[in-house]
N, C-alpha and C positions, 0 to 999 in steps of 0.2 A: 504493499499500500503506499500511497505517497500523494503528496498536492502536486505535483506534476508529472509527465510519463517519461520514463526512460527509456522508453524504444519503441518505434514508429507502432506494433501490436498490442502495446498497452491499452486499457478501454476505462474508460470512466465509470462509473456507477453511480447509482441513485444516493449515495448520501455523499456526492460529490468527491471523491478521492478517487486515483488513478490504480489499477491493480493490474497484475500481469496475464497473459490470456491462461496459464493453465489454473490460475484459480478464477476463470470463469463461470465453470460448474460447482462450486464448493459451496455448502450448505449455508455457511456461515457470511459469506461475503454477501454485499449486495449485489443484485441482480444490472445488468446496463442497462443504462436508462437515457436514452436520445434528451430529457427534457432535464436532465440533471443540473444543479444550480451550475452558474457562470461563473462566481467568487468575481462581480462586478465591481468597479469601486460603489463604495455607498453613495448615494445621492446628494445627501447632505452634507458629505466631504466635497463634492463638486461645488454646490451652492456656496458656500462658504469660501473656497478658494476662489471663486467667479467673483461673489461680492466682495473680496480683500484686493482683486485687481482691479476691480471698477472705484473703488472708493480710493485706491493708490493711483490710479490716476489721473484722477478727477483733482487730486490735492499735487498730483505734479503738476497740471495744467495752470492750477492760481497760483502754485509756487512761482514758476515760472513767468507768471505774468507780473508779480507784483517782482521780481527779478530784471526783469526788462524796464520796469518804473525807474528803481532806483538807478540802473546803466544810463536812462537817458538824464533823469537829473543830474546824475556826475558829469557828462557829456555837456549839458546845456549851461552850467555852472550854478543851478537852483541852490546845490549843495556842496559843499569842500569833502576832501577825503574821509572817507568812513574811518571812525576810531578818534578823532581832532575832534570830534564836537557830538553833540545831545543828536541821539538818532531822529531821522525824521518819520515820519507816519507809515511811508513805502516800506523803510527800512525794517521796524515792528513788523509790519505784515509780513515783509518776505521771510522775516527769521522763524517769524510764527507760523506760519503754512510750511516752513522749511521743516521744522519739526515736526508738526504730524503727519508730512509728508515720511520722512523717516522713519516714523513709530508703524505708521502704517505698512510700509513695505517691510519692516523688521516681521509681521504677522502674515503679510500676503506671502511670505518667502516661506516661511515655515511651512502655510499651509499647502502652498504648490510642489513642494517637496515630499510632505505626506501624500500629496494628490498620486505624483508619479511612482514612488515607491508599492501604493497602492495597485495602482495601474501596471507596473511591473510584474506587481505576484499575480495576478488577473493574467496576463499574458503568458507566465510559466504556466499555471494552472491550465490554459487551454493549450498546451503542449508546444509553444512557442521555441523551434532547438538552432542550436549557433549563434544565440546572441551574446553579444561581447560587450554593451554596456547594460550593466544590470547588478543588482546587490550593492557593495559598498562602493560603487562608481554613484551611486543616485545620490549621495552625500558628499561623498570626497570631490567628485567633479567639481562640484561648484567652490571648491576651498584651495584647491592646488591653482599656485599663481601661474598665468598663461594658458594653462591645461582651462582652467575654467570659460575661456573664451572658447574652446571650441568640445569640449565633452560633453556640455549640458545638450547641446544642439544634436550632436551624434546621438544621443538618449534619447532623447524625444523622437528623433526620425524613428529610432526603432517603435518606440510605441505607436506614434501615427501610423507606420505602415503594418504594424501587427493587429491593432486593432480594427484595423476594413476591412479584415477577414471573416467573412461571417458565421456565427458559432454553430457548431457541429458539435457532436456526439465525438466525433474522432479528432485526434491533434491537429492541430495544424502543421504543423512539423516548420518545413521552412520555405512553405506555400507564402507566408507573411513577405518573404524577399523581394515578390516581385511587383508589389504594390510601388506606389509614389508617394512622395511625401506633397504637401501644400504650398502654395506660395506666402500664405499667410503666416505658415509657422518660418519661411526664410526671412520675410517683415521683421517677424518677433525680433530673430536675435538678430539682425542687420542693424536693427533699432536700438538693440539692448547694446554690442560692441559699439556703435556709435556713440551713444550717450558717454559708454566708461570710458573711452578716448578722448572725446568735447571734452568730458570733466576731468580726466588728470592734465590736461591742456588748460584749463579753465583755471587751476589750485595753483599751478605753475604762474602763470602768467598776470594774476591780480593780487597774489599773497607776496611778493616780493619786498622786503624792509625800504621805503620811501620810496615805493611806487606811485607814481602821478596820478589823477584823476583818470586819463585818459585808459591808462593801462588796468585802473581797477575796474575800470567801467568796462572794459574789453573782457575783463575775468569775471566779471558779472554776467556780461552777456552771453558768453559761451559754457557758462553753469546753467544758466538759464533754457538755454538751446539745446543742453544734456538734458535737462529733466523735461521737456517737451517731449522726447526722442525717448527717454524711460516711460512715460506716457503713453505713445505709440506703441512701446514694446507690452504694456500692461495689456492694452486692449487688444491686441492680436494674440496674445498666449491666452487670454480670456479665452477669445473665438475659438482659439488650438483646441484647448479643454473642453469645450462644449460640443466641440464637433466628434471629438476622439471619445466622448462619455456617449453621443449619439449613436456609433459605429458599437460600443461597447455592449449596446444593449439589443443588437441586429438580431 
């Protein structure tokens, strides 16, 4: 008995477990059942992750808007360099919304990783073979510097392909490899990587000691653009998750 098939001839029983062929007629073993549980991702988890992504994206947009206002004030000479005087209303709003954004992002990140882990287990239970990005990579892939710009996308690619295969009682084995990924998933990752790169440049541009108002304004502008890219990434990932959930229930 196992949570996923170890060979192509293993069968799915009515208890949602996989059994070797020699146990097919055993009296104490549940009989094969084409309507056995799919171990699909809990709908509540999908809803929670979707809401968290949506809220985070909205907060990023609002933060980016106020960031652009602060940069505009600096360029126009309405205010002087940040840190040398009392903060303006736009700066207070920018800092406040940015704090809310990062808090919401932390919640969304945890929920998305849990969702991906649950989806990966669901795909394993359906008998997907020769998967490379699963198990410890689901968490570790986000934490390894530089590699975290590639591995999570490869992991989601596997899930997106695997969950497209219609559910059957037989294991899906390698059939998932013939499926294709969606453009929206590519846009998600390009937006995310773009936001990370632009954000890193922004942190260098506007944080230098003695930086001019123009340099600080440029840094804040790039940081705001990064926030808007993160918002796009959040919406796209939300759409990818909802799409994969739909496929998993077929």
